[in-house]
Structures are given as C-alpha cells and as structure tokens.
MDTraj code that builds the backbone (N, CA, C; nanometers):
import mdtraj as md
import numpy as np

residues = "MET ASP VAL LEU SER PRO ALA ASP VAL GLU ARG VAL VAL SER TRP VAL THR GLY ASN ASP PHE ARG ARG VAL ALA LEU GLN PHE PRO ASP ASP LEU LEU ALA ASP ALA PRO ALA ALA PHE VAL ARG LEU ARG GLN GLU LEU PRO GLY ARG SER ILE PHE VAL LEU GLY ASP SER GLN TYR GLY SER GLY SER VAL ASP GLU VAL GLY ALA GLN HIS TYR GLY ALA ASP CYS ILE VAL LYS LEU GLY PRO SER ASP GLN GLN HIS GLY GLY SER MET PRO VAL LEU PHE VAL PHE GLY LYS ALA LYS LEU GLU GLY VAL ILE GLY SER SER ALA VAL ALA SER LEU ALA SER ASP LEU PHE GLU HIS PHE GLY CYS PRO GLU GLY PRO VAL SER LEU VAL LEU PHE CYS ASP THR SER LEU GLN HIS LEU VAL ASN SER LEU VAL ASP SER PHE ARG GLU VAL LEU LEU ASP LYS GLY ARG ASP VAL THR MET ASN ILE PHE VAL ALA ALA PRO ASP LEU GLU LEU SER ARG ASP ALA LYS VAL LEU ALA ARG ARG ARG ASP TRP ARG PHE GLY THR LEU PRO SER GLU ALA TRP TRP SER ILE LEU GLY PRO LEU VAL".split()
xyz = np.array([
    [-4.7649, -2.3683, 2.3137],
    [-4.6916, -2.4359, 2.2022],
    [-4.8005, -2.4183, 2.0760],
    [-4.7353, -2.3892, 1.9531],
    [-4.8301, -2.3992, 1.8345],
    [-4.8405, -2.5304, 1.7798],
    [-4.9639, -2.5724, 1.7994],
    [-4.9821, -2.7192, 1.7559],
    [-5.0015, -2.7472, 1.6139],
    [-5.0572, -2.6490, 1.5457],
    [-5.0881, -2.6731, 1.3893],
    [-5.0712, -2.5374, 1.3265],
    [-4.9352, -2.5190, 1.2804],
    [-4.9049, -2.3851, 1.2174],
    [-4.9724, -2.3971, 1.0692],
    [-4.9753, -2.2830, 0.9910],
    [-5.0134, -2.2720, 0.8494],
    [-4.9337, -2.3700, 0.7641],
    [-4.7925, -2.3998, 0.8098],
    [-4.7109, -2.4835, 0.7189],
    [-4.7489, -2.6230, 0.7504],
    [-4.7843, -2.6549, 0.8805],
    [-4.8392, -2.7813, 0.9156],
    [-4.9843, -2.8237, 0.8442],
    [-5.0581, -2.7243, 0.8417],
    [-5.1916, -2.7467, 0.7840],
    [-5.1763, -2.7753, 0.6316],
    [-5.0856, -2.7094, 0.5540],
    [-5.0460, -2.7466, 0.4250],
    [-4.9945, -2.8673, 0.4088],
    [-4.9055, -2.9222, 0.5039],
    [-4.8529, -3.0497, 0.4965],
    [-4.9439, -3.1688, 0.5142],
    [-5.0353, -3.1620, 0.6213],
    [-5.1450, -3.2478, 0.6450],
    [-5.2381, -3.2564, 0.5184],
    [-5.2753, -3.1374, 0.4707],
    [-5.3601, -3.1316, 0.3483],
    [-5.3005, -3.2223, 0.2316],
    [-5.1754, -3.1860, 0.1994],
    [-5.1011, -3.2417, 0.0968],
    [-5.0832, -3.3848, 0.0941],
    [-5.0705, -3.4263, 0.2244],
    [-5.0561, -3.5906, 0.2643],
    [-5.1823, -3.6544, 0.2423],
    [-5.2899, -3.5933, 0.2977],
    [-5.4200, -3.6627, 0.2927],
    [-5.4659, -3.6658, 0.1447],
    [-5.4764, -3.5495, 0.0753],
    [-5.5126, -3.5536, -0.0714],
    [-5.4299, -3.6429, -0.1584],
    [-5.2875, -3.6371, -0.1286],
    [-5.1918, -3.7003, -0.2221],
    [-5.2175, -3.8552, -0.2124],
    [-5.2711, -3.9036, -0.0976],
    [-5.2829, -4.0313, -0.0723],
    [-5.4413, -4.0772, -0.0754],
    [-5.5254, -3.9800, -0.1188],
    [-5.6610, -3.9990, -0.1235],
    [-5.7145, -4.0590, 0.0022],
    [-5.6959, -4.0211, 0.1210],
    [-5.7490, -4.0845, 0.2372],
    [-5.8859, -3.9973, 0.2630],
    [-5.9781, -4.0850, 0.2996],
    [-6.1271, -4.0370, 0.3246],
    [-6.1645, -4.0078, 0.4531],
    [-6.1013, -4.1003, 0.5422],
    [-6.1431, -4.0999, 0.6867],
    [-6.0151, -4.0708, 0.7801],
    [-6.0121, -3.9447, 0.8378],
    [-5.8800, -3.9002, 0.8878],
    [-5.8921, -3.8931, 1.0444],
    [-5.8143, -3.9676, 1.1257],
    [-5.8276, -3.9633, 1.2559],
    [-5.7225, -3.8628, 1.3062],
    [-5.7724, -3.7599, 1.3827],
    [-5.6561, -3.6628, 1.4602],
    [-5.6459, -3.7069, 1.6070],
    [-5.5275, -3.7492, 1.6334],
    [-5.4974, -3.7849, 1.7621],
    [-5.4093, -3.6759, 1.8363],
    [-5.4682, -3.6452, 1.9498],
    [-5.4108, -3.5474, 2.0377],
    [-5.3753, -3.6021, 2.1831],
    [-5.2671, -3.5537, 2.2327],
    [-5.2345, -3.6037, 2.3779],
    [-5.3327, -3.5288, 2.4585],
    [-5.3471, -3.5867, 2.5834],
    [-5.4603, -3.5253, 2.6726],
    [-5.4444, -3.3779, 2.7002],
    [-5.3077, -3.3385, 2.7306],
    [-5.2871, -3.1915, 2.7527],
    [-5.3055, -3.0947, 2.6252],
    [-5.3361, -3.1517, 2.5152],
    [-5.3519, -3.0635, 2.4048],
    [-5.4894, -3.0677, 2.3491],
    [-5.5823, -3.1462, 2.4135],
    [-5.7160, -3.1778, 2.3667],
    [-5.8072, -3.0484, 2.3675],
    [-5.7634, -2.9435, 2.4294],
    [-5.8191, -2.7999, 2.4363],
    [-5.7950, -2.7461, 2.2942],
    [-5.6858, -2.7693, 2.2077],
    [-5.6537, -2.7066, 2.0899],
    [-5.7389, -2.8133, 1.9836],
    [-5.7955, -2.9127, 2.0111],
    [-5.8527, -2.9926, 1.9128],
    [-5.9539, -2.9422, 1.8277],
    [-6.0450, -2.8665, 1.8894],
    [-6.1516, -2.8080, 1.8076],
    [-6.1062, -2.7032, 1.6952],
    [-6.0239, -2.6154, 1.7452],
    [-5.9655, -2.5228, 1.6385],
    [-5.8965, -2.5913, 1.5343],
    [-5.8180, -2.6969, 1.5585],
    [-5.7455, -2.7869, 1.4726],
    [-5.8356, -2.8541, 1.3606],
    [-5.9395, -2.9089, 1.4328],
    [-6.0366, -2.9768, 1.3506],
    [-6.1141, -2.8850, 1.2481],
    [-6.1533, -2.7603, 1.2938],
    [-6.2230, -2.6650, 1.2042],
    [-6.1351, -2.6226, 1.0837],
    [-5.9993, -2.5997, 1.1235],
    [-5.9202, -2.5643, 1.0119],
    [-5.8809, -2.6509, 0.9115],
    [-5.8759, -2.7879, 0.9732],
    [-5.8601, -2.9028, 0.8670],
    [-5.9964, -2.9380, 0.7991],
    [-6.1002, -2.9276, 0.8495],
    [-6.2401, -2.9607, 0.7858],
    [-6.2499, -2.8547, 0.6777],
    [-6.2170, -2.7303, 0.6928],
    [-6.2204, -2.6285, 0.5887],
    [-6.1387, -2.6691, 0.4719],
    [-6.0161, -2.7177, 0.4979],
    [-5.9225, -2.7385, 0.3897],
    [-5.9394, -2.8745, 0.3127],
    [-6.0271, -2.9660, 0.3771],
    [-6.0442, -3.1004, 0.3506],
    [-6.1940, -3.1359, 0.3230],
    [-6.2623, -3.0536, 0.2405],
    [-6.4003, -3.0879, 0.2206],
    [-6.4277, -3.2266, 0.1649],
    [-6.5337, -3.2888, 0.1959],
    [-6.5758, -3.4106, 0.1417],
    [-6.5133, -3.5380, 0.2282],
    [-6.4157, -3.4954, 0.3263],
    [-6.3636, -3.6088, 0.3941],
    [-6.4201, -3.6134, 0.5389],
    [-6.4249, -3.7242, 0.6027],
    [-6.4666, -3.7478, 0.7308],
    [-6.3353, -3.7157, 0.8401],
    [-6.3397, -3.6264, 0.9206],
    [-6.2330, -3.5934, 1.0150],
    [-6.2892, -3.6144, 1.1671],
    [-6.2158, -3.6840, 1.2562],
    [-6.2721, -3.6905, 1.3790],
    [-6.1367, -3.7032, 1.4738],
    [-6.1656, -3.6761, 1.6014],
    [-6.0635, -3.6501, 1.6988],
    [-6.0674, -3.7818, 1.7905],
    [-5.9314, -3.8183, 1.8122],
    [-5.9183, -3.9258, 1.9114],
    [-5.8536, -3.8676, 2.0354],
    [-5.9131, -3.8962, 2.1498],
    [-5.8621, -3.8599, 2.2938],
    [-5.8559, -3.9640, 2.3831],
    [-5.8078, -3.9530, 2.5031],
    [-5.8076, -4.0374, 2.6101],
    [-5.7618, -4.1844, 2.5667],
    [-5.6515, -4.1947, 2.4995],
    [-5.5899, -4.3084, 2.4469],
    [-5.5410, -4.3964, 2.5575],
    [-5.5713, -4.5344, 2.5482],
    [-5.5116, -4.6336, 2.6369],
    [-5.3712, -4.6717, 2.6031],
    [-5.3066, -4.6052, 2.5079],
    [-5.1865, -4.6376, 2.4870],
    [-5.0779, -4.5353, 2.5347],
    [-5.1418, -4.4313, 2.5952],
    [-5.0571, -4.3166, 2.6533],
    [-5.0716, -4.2074, 2.5412],
    [-5.0330, -4.0891, 2.5960],
    [-5.0541, -3.9677, 2.5002],
    [-4.9586, -3.9568, 2.3917],
    [-4.8349, -4.0224, 2.4131],
    [-4.7332, -4.0070, 2.3162],
    [-4.7374, -4.1307, 2.2085],
    [-4.7928, -4.2315, 2.2328],
    [-4.8041, -4.3529, 2.1304],
    [-4.9022, -4.3363, 2.0374],
    [-4.8923, -4.3970, 1.9126],
    [-5.0014, -4.3978, 1.8157],
    [-5.1181, -4.4967, 1.8605],
    [-5.2418, -4.4332, 1.8390],
    [-5.3388, -4.5317, 1.9015],
    [-5.4230, -4.5771, 1.7735],
    [-5.3563, -4.6799, 1.7043],
    [-5.4062, -4.7360, 1.5904],
    [-5.5513, -4.8021, 1.6103],
    [-5.5502, -4.8733, 1.7357],
    [-5.6847, -4.9448, 1.7702],
    [-5.8021, -4.8489, 1.7806],
    [-5.7872, -4.7380, 1.8538],
    [-5.8862, -4.6313, 1.8448],
    [-5.9279, -4.5757, 1.7169],
    [-5.8273, -4.5630, 1.6218],
    [-5.8664, -4.5166, 1.4991],
    [-5.9284, -4.6313, 1.4094],
    [-5.8926, -4.7523, 1.4397],
    [-5.9717, -4.8551, 1.3628],
    [-6.1106, -4.8689, 1.3977],
    [-6.1401, -4.8279, 1.5399],
    [-6.2759, -4.8360, 1.5877],
    [-6.3768, -4.7390, 1.4956],
    [-6.3207, -4.6336, 1.4480],
    [-6.3888, -4.5346, 1.3599],
    [-6.3559, -4.5587, 1.2196],
    [-6.3054, -4.6591, 1.1756],
    [-6.2772, -4.6980, 1.0292],
    [-6.1907, -4.5936, 0.9605],
    [-6.0875, -4.5511, 1.0438],
    [-6.0017, -4.4536, 0.9789],
    [-5.9064, -4.5078, 0.8703],
    [-5.8719, -4.4306, 0.7866],
    [-5.7839, -4.4722, 0.6784],
    [-5.6298, -4.4399, 0.7212],
    [-5.6294, -4.3327, 0.8116],
    [-5.4876, -4.2787, 0.8392],
    [-5.5064, -4.2059, 0.9697],
    [-5.3894, -4.1793, 1.0310],
    [-5.3762, -4.0869, 1.1598],
    [-5.2835, -3.9838, 1.1522],
    [-5.3341, -3.8824, 1.1878],
    [-5.2543, -3.7467, 1.2077],
    [-5.2198, -3.7400, 1.3490],
    [-5.1044, -3.7642, 1.3970],
    [-5.0561, -3.7659, 1.5324],
    [-5.0034, -3.6207, 1.5672],
    [-5.0805, -3.5492, 1.6415],
    [-5.0283, -3.4056, 1.6621],
    [-4.9733, -3.4221, 1.8257],
    [-4.8717, -3.3248, 1.8295],
    [-4.8034, -3.3036, 1.9602],
    [-4.6820, -3.4007, 1.9777],
    [-4.6232, -3.3859, 2.0882],
    [-4.5105, -3.4505, 2.1178],
    [-4.5398, -3.6269, 2.0985],
    [-4.4462, -3.6983, 2.0489],
    [-4.4758, -3.8305, 2.0263],
    [-4.3343, -3.9195, 2.0544],
    [-4.3637, -4.0358, 2.1085],
    [-4.2631, -4.1311, 2.1461],
    [-4.2534, -4.2211, 2.0118],
    [-4.3464, -4.2001, 1.9221],
    [-4.3385, -4.2819, 1.7764],
    [-4.3595, -4.4329, 1.7841],
    [-4.3855, -4.4799, 1.8903],
    [-4.4183, -4.6198, 1.9124],
    [-4.5644, -4.6513, 1.8220],
    [-4.5350, -4.7423, 1.7270],
    [-4.6476, -4.7694, 1.6376],
    [-4.6245, -4.9189, 1.6086],
    [-4.7232, -5.0035, 1.6432],
    [-4.7053, -5.1353, 1.6217],
    [-4.8028, -5.1976, 1.5101],
    [-4.8724, -5.1023, 1.4474],
    [-4.9740, -5.1519, 1.3320],
    [-4.9083, -5.1250, 1.2012],
    [-5.0110, -5.1031, 1.1166],
    [-4.9695, -5.0850, 0.9781],
    [-5.0475, -4.9587, 0.9090],
    [-5.1347, -4.8892, 0.9936],
    [-5.2008, -4.7727, 0.9386],
    [-5.1003, -4.6530, 0.9115],
    [-5.1185, -4.5785, 0.7931],
    [-5.0361, -4.4660, 0.7629],
    [-5.0422, -4.3655, 0.8775],
    [-4.9301, -4.3120, 0.9157],
    [-4.9388, -4.2092, 1.0293],
    [-4.8457, -4.0721, 0.9750],
    [-4.9048, -3.9622, 1.0111],
    [-4.8380, -3.8377, 0.9723],
    [-4.8020, -3.7716, 1.1120],
    [-4.6870, -3.7391, 1.1455],
    [-4.6595, -3.6675, 1.2759],
    [-4.6403, -3.5323, 1.2606],
    [-4.7257, -3.4575, 1.3428],
    [-4.7126, -3.3039, 1.3472],
    [-4.6784, -3.2834, 1.4948],
    [-4.5524, -3.2399, 1.5096],
    [-4.4968, -3.2240, 1.6515],
    [-4.5499, -3.1060, 1.7217],
    [-4.5863, -2.9988, 1.6542],
    [-4.6016, -2.8713, 1.7177],
    [-4.4615, -2.8150, 1.7381],
    [-4.4718, -2.6857, 1.7712],
    [-4.3469, -2.6015, 1.8039],
    [-4.3606, -2.5525, 1.9452],
    [-4.2713, -2.6160, 2.0366],
    [-4.2508, -2.5516, 2.1689],
    [-4.1550, -2.4507, 2.1802],
    [-4.1700, -2.3746, 2.2685],
    [-4.0648, -2.2628, 2.2876],
    [-3.9582, -2.3187, 2.3970],
    [-3.8435, -2.2575, 2.3642],
    [-3.7390, -2.2916, 2.4570],
    [-3.6679, -2.1516, 2.4884],
    [-3.7057, -2.0731, 2.5809],
    [-3.6537, -1.9473, 2.6037],
    [-3.5201, -1.9532, 2.6709],
    [-3.4300, -1.8667, 2.6279],
    [-3.3089, -1.8462, 2.6934],
    [-3.1918, -1.9520, 2.6714],
    [-3.2407, -2.0501, 2.5774],
    [-3.1309, -2.1521, 2.5690],
    [-3.0650, -2.1397, 2.4237],
    [-3.1215, -2.0851, 2.3222],
    [-3.0654, -2.0788, 2.1875],
    [-2.9414, -1.9799, 2.1698],
    [-2.9589, -1.8685, 2.2566],
    [-2.8469, -1.7635, 2.2371],
    [-2.7048, -1.8090, 2.2567],
    [-2.6146, -1.7298, 2.2137],
    [-2.4777, -1.7798, 2.2124],
    [-2.4256, -1.7914, 2.3588],
    [-2.4735, -1.6803, 2.4505],
    [-2.4125, -1.7029, 2.5749],
    [-2.4530, -1.8243, 2.6521],
    [-2.5743, -1.8669, 2.6387],
    [-2.6215, -1.9688, 2.7083],
    [-2.5630, -2.1063, 2.6439],
    [-2.5401, -2.1195, 2.5148],
    [-2.4751, -2.2328, 2.4599],
    [-2.3346, -2.2429, 2.4957],
    [-2.2621, -2.1165, 2.5059],
    [-2.1220, -2.1109, 2.5477],
    [-2.0949, -2.1724, 2.6857],
    [-2.1866, -2.1206, 2.7658],
    [-2.1974, -2.1838, 2.9165],
    [-2.2103, -2.3292, 2.9015],
    [-2.2994, -2.3902, 2.8304],
    [-2.3356, -2.5235, 2.8141],
    [-2.2108, -2.6167, 2.7651],
    [-2.1483, -2.5447, 2.6459],
    [-2.0315, -2.6132, 2.5902],
    [-1.9208, -2.6218, 2.6809],
    [-1.8922, -2.5105, 2.7574],
    [-1.7905, -2.5156, 2.8528],
    [-1.8208, -2.6205, 2.9733],
    [-1.9413, -2.6480, 3.0160],
    [-1.9825, -2.7327, 3.1061],
    [-1.9644, -2.8779, 3.0625],
    [-1.9843, -2.8848, 2.9302],
    [-1.9783, -3.0261, 2.8703],
    [-1.8330, -3.0613, 2.8619],
    [-1.7360, -2.9669, 2.8146],
    [-1.5990, -2.9946, 2.8064],
    [-1.5517, -3.0272, 2.9435],
    [-1.5807, -2.9530, 3.0428],
    [-1.5066, -2.9912, 3.1667],
    [-1.5868, -3.1099, 3.2198],
    [-1.7094, -3.1405, 3.2144],
    [-1.7573, -3.2740, 3.2465],
    [-1.6983, -3.3985, 3.2022],
    [-1.6892, -3.3873, 3.0627],
    [-1.6267, -3.4931, 2.9878],
    [-1.4858, -3.5027, 2.9885],
    [-1.3997, -3.4073, 3.0268],
    [-1.2553, -3.3941, 3.0421],
    [-1.2038, -3.3904, 2.9050],
    [-1.2619, -3.3163, 2.8173],
    [-1.2046, -3.3018, 2.6763],
    [-1.1813, -3.1612, 2.6312],
    [-1.0919, -3.0795, 2.7129],
    [-1.0708, -2.9506, 2.6726],
    [-0.9823, -2.9340, 2.5435],
    [-0.9174, -3.0414, 2.4973],
    [-0.8360, -3.0303, 2.3654],
    [-0.8775, -3.1455, 2.2923],
    [-0.8505, -3.1462, 2.1505],
    [-0.8605, -3.2542, 2.0626],
    [-0.9817, -3.2670, 1.9996],
    [-1.0061, -3.3564, 1.9170],
    [-1.1474, -3.3815, 1.8457],
    [-1.2441, -3.4126, 1.9465],
    [-1.3750, -3.3696, 1.9163],
    [-1.4789, -3.3971, 1.9959],
    [-1.6056, -3.4261, 1.9097],
    [-1.6940, -3.5153, 1.9491],
    [-1.8145, -3.5448, 1.8801],
    [-1.9197, -3.5180, 1.9727],
    [-2.0300, -3.4476, 1.9272],
    [-2.1346, -3.4002, 2.0078],
    [-2.2632, -3.4729, 1.9503],
    [-2.3443, -3.5580, 2.0277],
    [-2.4720, -3.6123, 1.9792],
    [-2.5818, -3.5270, 2.0370],
    [-2.6691, -3.4643, 1.9524],
    [-2.7691, -3.3717, 2.0017],
    [-2.9004, -3.4372, 1.9893],
    [-2.9746, -3.4461, 2.1151],
    [-3.1182, -3.5067, 2.0996],
    [-3.2025, -3.3930, 2.1607],
    [-3.3297, -3.3806, 2.0682],
    [-3.4178, -3.2865, 2.1070],
    [-3.5475, -3.3547, 2.1207],
    [-3.6313, -3.2968, 2.2195],
    [-3.7734, -3.3655, 2.2247],
    [-3.8464, -3.3193, 2.0721],
    [-3.9174, -3.4056, 2.0414],
    [-3.9957, -3.3890, 1.9186],
    [-4.0545, -3.2607, 1.8886],
    [-4.1064, -3.2057, 2.0062],
    [-4.1748, -3.0732, 1.9889],
    [-4.0681, -2.9562, 1.9931],
    [-3.9405, -2.9773, 1.9885],
    [-3.8353, -2.8805, 1.9871],
    [-3.7450, -2.8966, 1.8555],
    [-3.7959, -2.9952, 1.7600],
    [-3.7102, -3.0318, 1.6453],
    [-3.6932, -2.9001, 1.5496],
    [-3.7903, -2.8029, 1.5672],
    [-3.7858, -2.6796, 1.4634],
    [-3.6697, -2.5934, 1.5232],
    [-3.6036, -2.6205, 1.6408],
    [-3.4989, -2.5394, 1.6908],
    [-3.3643, -2.5890, 1.6779],
    [-3.3630, -2.7140, 1.6110],
    [-3.2239, -2.7943, 1.5996],
    [-3.1281, -2.7043, 1.5058],
    [-3.1681, -2.6527, 1.3988],
    [-3.0932, -2.5832, 1.3177],
    [-3.0123, -2.4532, 1.4052],
    [-3.1004, -2.4018, 1.4890],
    [-3.0606, -2.2888, 1.5632],
    [-2.9642, -2.3179, 1.6570],
    [-2.9915, -2.4213, 1.7216],
    [-2.9062, -2.4887, 1.8318],
    [-2.7689, -2.5290, 1.7651],
    [-2.7635, -2.5768, 1.6636],
    [-2.6373, -2.6287, 1.5904],
    [-2.5685, -2.4986, 1.5512],
    [-2.6321, -2.3968, 1.4952],
    [-2.5632, -2.2722, 1.4614],
    [-2.4942, -2.2095, 1.5764],
    [-2.5662, -2.2128, 1.6922],
    [-2.5053, -2.1490, 1.8129],
    [-2.3978, -2.2197, 1.8553],
    [-2.3898, -2.3513, 1.8456],
    [-2.2741, -2.4436, 1.8949],
    [-2.1577, -2.4100, 1.8073],
    [-2.1925, -2.4166, 1.6635],
    [-2.0934, -2.3782, 1.5626],
    [-2.0220, -2.2514, 1.5977],
    [-2.0951, -2.1431, 1.6391],
    [-2.0509, -2.0188, 1.6533],
    [-1.9541, -2.0060, 1.7771],
    [-2.0065, -2.0885, 1.8864],
    [-1.9236, -2.0913, 2.0081],
    [-1.7964, -2.1554, 1.9820],
    [-1.8065, -2.2705, 1.9107],
    [-1.6813, -2.3620, 1.8848],
    [-1.5893, -2.2820, 1.8066],
    [-1.6361, -2.2174, 1.6999],
    [-1.5407, -2.1226, 1.6323],
    [-1.4671, -2.0367, 1.7015],
    [-1.5313, -1.9707, 1.8010],
    [-1.4673, -1.8694, 1.8904],
    [-1.3650, -1.9387, 1.9731],
    [-1.3766, -2.0583, 1.9953],
    [-1.2915, -2.1422, 2.0853],
    [-1.1814, -2.2108, 2.0044],
    [-1.1923, -2.1989, 1.8765],
    [-1.1018, -2.2546, 1.7768],
    [-1.1306, -2.4056, 1.7596],
    [-1.2503, -2.4554, 1.7920],
    [-1.2731, -2.5982, 1.8013],
    [-1.3765, -2.6503, 1.6840],
    [-1.4006, -2.5522, 1.6036],
    [-1.5052, -2.6033, 1.5130],
    [-1.4521, -2.7056, 1.3951],
    [-1.3331, -2.6951, 1.3572],
    [-1.2758, -2.7971, 1.2733],
    [-1.2615, -2.9282, 1.3235],
    [-1.2467, -2.9435, 1.4651],
    [-1.2171, -3.0729, 1.5288],
    [-1.3412, -3.1287, 1.6015],
    [-1.4662, -3.0765, 1.5877],
    [-1.5836, -3.1204, 1.6330],
    [-1.6953, -3.1583, 1.5386],
    [-1.7436, -3.2625, 1.5566],
    [-1.8628, -3.3074, 1.4790],
    [-1.9823, -3.3111, 1.5572],
    [-2.0942, -3.2506, 1.4964],
    [-2.2287, -3.2418, 1.5730],
    [-2.3239, -3.3421, 1.4918],
    [-2.3784, -3.4318, 1.5533],
    [-2.4572, -3.5314, 1.5097],
    [-2.5995, -3.4945, 1.5770],
    [-2.7080, -3.5114, 1.4846],
    [-2.8415, -3.4805, 1.5274],
    [-2.9389, -3.5975, 1.5032],
    [-3.0107, -3.6437, 1.6220],
    [-3.1079, -3.7480, 1.5978],
    [-3.2289, -3.6739, 1.5329],
    [-3.2871, -3.7449, 1.4360],
    [-3.4143, -3.6987, 1.3728],
    [-3.5131, -3.7929, 1.3792],
    [-3.6423, -3.7429, 1.4181],
    [-3.7516, -3.8429, 1.4201],
    [-3.8064, -3.8704, 1.2955],
    [-3.8890, -3.9792, 1.2973],
    [-3.9730, -4.0041, 1.1580],
    [-4.0773, -3.8873, 1.1668],
    [-4.1003, -3.8480, 1.0341],
    [-4.2140, -3.7595, 1.0076],
    [-4.3377, -3.8357, 0.9490],
    [-4.3198, -3.9451, 0.9070],
    [-4.4182, -4.0229, 0.8507],
    [-4.4020, -4.1655, 0.8504],
    [-4.5072, -4.2433, 0.8674],
    [-4.4974, -4.3840, 0.8668],
    [-4.5971, -4.4302, 0.7600],
    [-4.5571, -4.4986, 0.6675],
    [-4.6444, -4.5251, 0.5489],
    [-4.7019, -4.6767, 0.5766],
    [-4.8029, -4.7104, 0.5061],
    [-4.8580, -4.8401, 0.5220],
    [-4.7621, -4.9646, 0.5054],
    [-4.6675, -4.9310, 0.3914],
    [-4.5859, -5.0322, 0.3610],
    [-4.4317, -5.0214, 0.4376],
    [-4.4300, -4.9334, 0.5318],
    [-4.2960, -4.9105, 0.6046],
    [-4.2635, -5.0137, 0.6727],
    [-4.1187, -5.0502, 0.6703],
    [-4.0643, -5.1576, 0.7471],
    [-4.0060, -5.0833, 0.8918],
    [-4.0805, -5.0928, 0.9855],
    [-4.0348, -5.0534, 1.1056],
    [-3.9624, -5.1372, 1.1794],
    [-3.8289, -5.1085, 1.2248],
    [-3.7451, -5.1664, 1.2964],
    [-3.7889, -5.1884, 1.4504],
    [-3.7453, -5.2808, 1.5207],
    [-3.7894, -5.3020, 1.6580],
    [-3.7045, -5.1739, 1.7239],
    [-3.7779, -5.1080, 1.8090],
    [-3.7465, -5.0036, 1.8907],
    [-3.7157, -5.0205, 2.0192],
    [-3.6244, -4.9406, 2.0703],
    [-3.6077, -4.9340, 2.2210],
    [-3.6315, -4.7729, 2.2709],
    [-3.6720, -4.7700, 2.3778],
    [-3.7086, -4.6475, 2.4441],
    [-3.5848, -4.5642, 2.4778],
    [-3.5687, -4.4446, 2.4492],
    [-3.4722, -4.3474, 2.5064],
    [-3.5481, -4.2425, 2.5502],
    [-3.5529, -4.2042, 2.6968],
    [-3.6418, -4.1061, 2.7644],
    [-3.6030, -3.9776, 2.7155],
    [-3.4798, -3.9455, 2.6535],
    [-3.4439, -3.8258, 2.6166],
    [-3.5036, -3.7701, 2.4990],
    [-3.5568, -3.8674, 2.4264],
    [-3.5865, -3.8478, 2.2889],
    [-3.7259, -3.9137, 2.2384],
    [-3.7334, -4.0252, 2.2711],
    [-3.8481, -4.1126, 2.2369],
    [-3.8061, -4.2643, 2.2239],
    [-3.8085, -4.3194, 2.0879],
    [-3.7879, -4.4501, 2.0661],
    [-3.6704, -4.4482, 1.9447],
    [-3.5758, -4.5444, 1.9462],
    [-3.4774, -4.5391, 1.8564],
    [-3.4658, -4.6926, 1.8013],
    [-3.4390, -4.7009, 1.6669],
    [-3.4326, -4.8491, 1.6142],
    [-3.3047, -4.9089, 1.6866],
    [-3.3400, -5.0303, 1.7353],
    [-3.2302, -5.1089, 1.8105],
    [-3.1347, -5.1687, 1.7152],
    [-3.1586, -5.2032, 1.5956],
    [-3.0708, -5.2615, 1.5225],
    [-2.9750, -5.1739, 1.4515],
    [-3.0152, -5.0519, 1.4291],
    [-2.9123, -4.9499, 1.3560],
    [-2.9370, -4.8006, 1.4176],
    [-2.8851, -4.8040, 1.5474],
    [-2.9100, -4.6853, 1.6400],
    [-2.8461, -4.5706, 1.5603],
    [-2.7093, -4.6022, 1.5341],
    [-2.6387, -4.4817, 1.4769],
    [-2.6769, -4.4402, 1.3359],
    [-2.7450, -4.5217, 1.2624],
    [-2.7773, -4.4991, 1.1218],
    [-2.8724, -4.3802, 1.1003],
    [-2.9492, -4.3430, 1.2252],
    [-3.0385, -4.2240, 1.2137],
    [-2.9761, -4.0962, 1.2402],
    [-2.8506, -4.1048, 1.2841],
    [-2.7786, -3.9906, 1.3078],
    [-2.6871, -3.9504, 1.1973],
    [-2.6720, -3.8113, 1.1645],
    [-2.6046, -3.7792, 1.0454],
    [-2.5427, -3.6219, 1.0884],
    [-2.4206, -3.6014, 1.0271],
    [-2.3810, -3.4528, 1.0680],
    [-2.4485, -3.3569, 0.9958],
    [-2.4953, -3.2475, 1.0774],
    [-2.5672, -3.1368, 1.0021],
    [-2.4652, -3.0330, 0.9610],
    [-2.4729, -3.0174, 0.8214],
    [-2.3628, -2.9125, 0.7804],
    [-2.4170, -2.8016, 0.7175],
])
top = md.Topology()
chain = top.add_chain()
for i, resn in enumerate(residues, 1):
    res = top.add_residue(resn, chain, resSeq=i)
    for name in ("N", "CA", "C"):
        top.add_atom(name, md.element.get_by_symbol(name[0]), res)
traj = md.Trajectory(xyz[None], top)
C-alpha cells in the first residue's frame, strides 16, 4: 500500500503550514510502522523548523486516533496515516491520510458485471428502480470513482442506468479543533458513522 504519495505529502504540508502547527504527531497503525521512517524523513524535509515525531503501539487500537499519546508529546495536531475507523473523542486537529491499497481484479467491467448480477439476483430486483449504497474501506477511497464508473457502464449495458441511483459513503478527511463531531456508531464494513444523521453523509455521485 502506498502510505504517503507525493500528493499526500503536499496535502500534509499545506495543512500544517496553513494552520501554523509547530509540533506534529504522525500516527501509524502497527502494521505500517515499517513505513514510518521514510514518511518521517520526507515530511521533515518539507517542514523545516517544526518538530515531527511518530506515535506507535497505541492503546486505542491501530485504527483510532490516539490523542492521549499525542498530548504526552505536546503535539499541536495529529496526522493519522493508514486505514482508520475515525473514532476521535478529543479536540486536537486531525488530518487523515488513508493511503492507497490495491484492489486487483475488481474494478474491471467483467468483475463488476458479475457482482451486479449477483446483487440483482440476491435482492430479487431484476426490474424497476434500484438504489445502491457503496461502502469502501478508507484505504480504498481512491478507487470509488472507478468502481462507480464500472457500475454505470454495466448498468447502461443492461438498460438500468436511468433507474438506478448509486450512493457513496465518504469518510472525513480532516477534523478541526472546532469541529462538532456527532455521536458515532460502528459499521464494520466502513468504520464509524454519525448516528443522528446516517444518510446525510451519503450523496449521489454524478
């Protein structure tokens, strides 16, 4: 998995400098700690004059934000790298960098066509309007547009494109110090979702 692409480096640098953060905590899940030294060196080169340190072995689980650990080092912010359930009970600003996992053999039209046929058969909806809610792991969010395009192509071939809505669940990319975070419930397919307005984070991708 590509943990920190050039575009991600640019986003992190812009966020840190734009908010004038001076002490930056990089939090990695346990299985990506081997990538931490390279990421640390790249960001230290791009952020001279700032203190950057790595958090690991979190007591809150690899996917959750470890604000307590960051506070122990006097951090101004957290850059959470890798997959995340986005659970965050504090007020420290957080930037999520999910990385880009690969999903071989699923994006192509033939694989999506097979999946679409299985869905129609399983849910008993061969005809009429259909709505599809698409959940992707946070590390696969960069593939969402390709997945939707593949579904659209398959549905167009089946004459179903006009009668089907595709909704995509989108994770938070950033939590600011003043963010009002709703109470969340866990959805193991995706992470956590606001319990008060579950459908509000879903929108048609056109």
